[in-house]
N, C-alpha and C positions, 0 to 999 in steps of 0.2 A: 248087298253084302254089308254087314255091320262095320262101322268104323270105330277105331279106338285111338286114344292118345296114350302113348307110353312114355313114362319118365324113367330115364336111366341115369344112375350115378356111377361114374367111373372113378376108381381110386387114383389113377394117373391120367394125364392128358390123353385125349383120344386122337390118334393119328391114323387117318384113313388112307388106304391104298386102293387102286383100281382092282387088284386081285382080291383083296379082302372083301370089298363090296360085292364083287361077283360071287364069291363064296357064300356070303350072307344071303344074297338073292336066290342062289340055287337051293339052299336049305329052306328058305322061306317058301319057295314054290312047292317044294316037296311036302310042306306042312299046310299048304293052302293059304298062305299068308302073303300079302303084298305090301311092301314098304312104299308109301306115297311120297313123303318128304320129312325132313327133320330140321329142327333148329338146334344150334350148338351154342352153349353158354360161352361167355367171353373167356372164362378160364379153361375151356375145352374139357371140362370134367363132367358135364351133364348134358343130356340131349332130351328134347321133347319131340317125339316122332308120331306121325299120323300113319296108321296102318288100316288096311282092310283085312278082315279075317273072319272065319265062320264063328269063332268064339275065343275067349281069353285063353283057354287051354292050348289052342293052336299057337298062339303068340308065345306062351310060356315054353312050349315044346321047341319051337324054333330058337328061342333065346338060349335055352339049355344047350341045344346042339351047336349053336354058334358061339357058345361060351361068352355071352354078353348078358348084362343084367336086364331085367324087366321089373323094376322096383315098384312102379305104380301103373296099373292098366285101368283106363276109364273108358267105358263105352260112351260114345257121343251120339246125339240125335241130329237134328237139322242144323243147317248153317245159317248164320246171320252176318251181315256186313253193312257198312255205312250206306251203300247205294240203295239198300232196301228202305231207307228212311228219307231219301231225298225227295 
């Protein structure tokens, strides 16, 4: 399944709850999207998220239904890391 990095800009600080995350995951599953992990900016107004999804449209549909932004969606290819060059 293709992987994507999603940049999200929030007007206010992001405050996550267990119930909120469970709701996001439910909608994502219905759209065929899987949230892998995210990084949160120090000011808690921006996230960079790694997702698996069939296509960017599925990510946009899940974002709309979850009422969260998906400002930039970038499909990524292979992974690289420092151990590959040791």
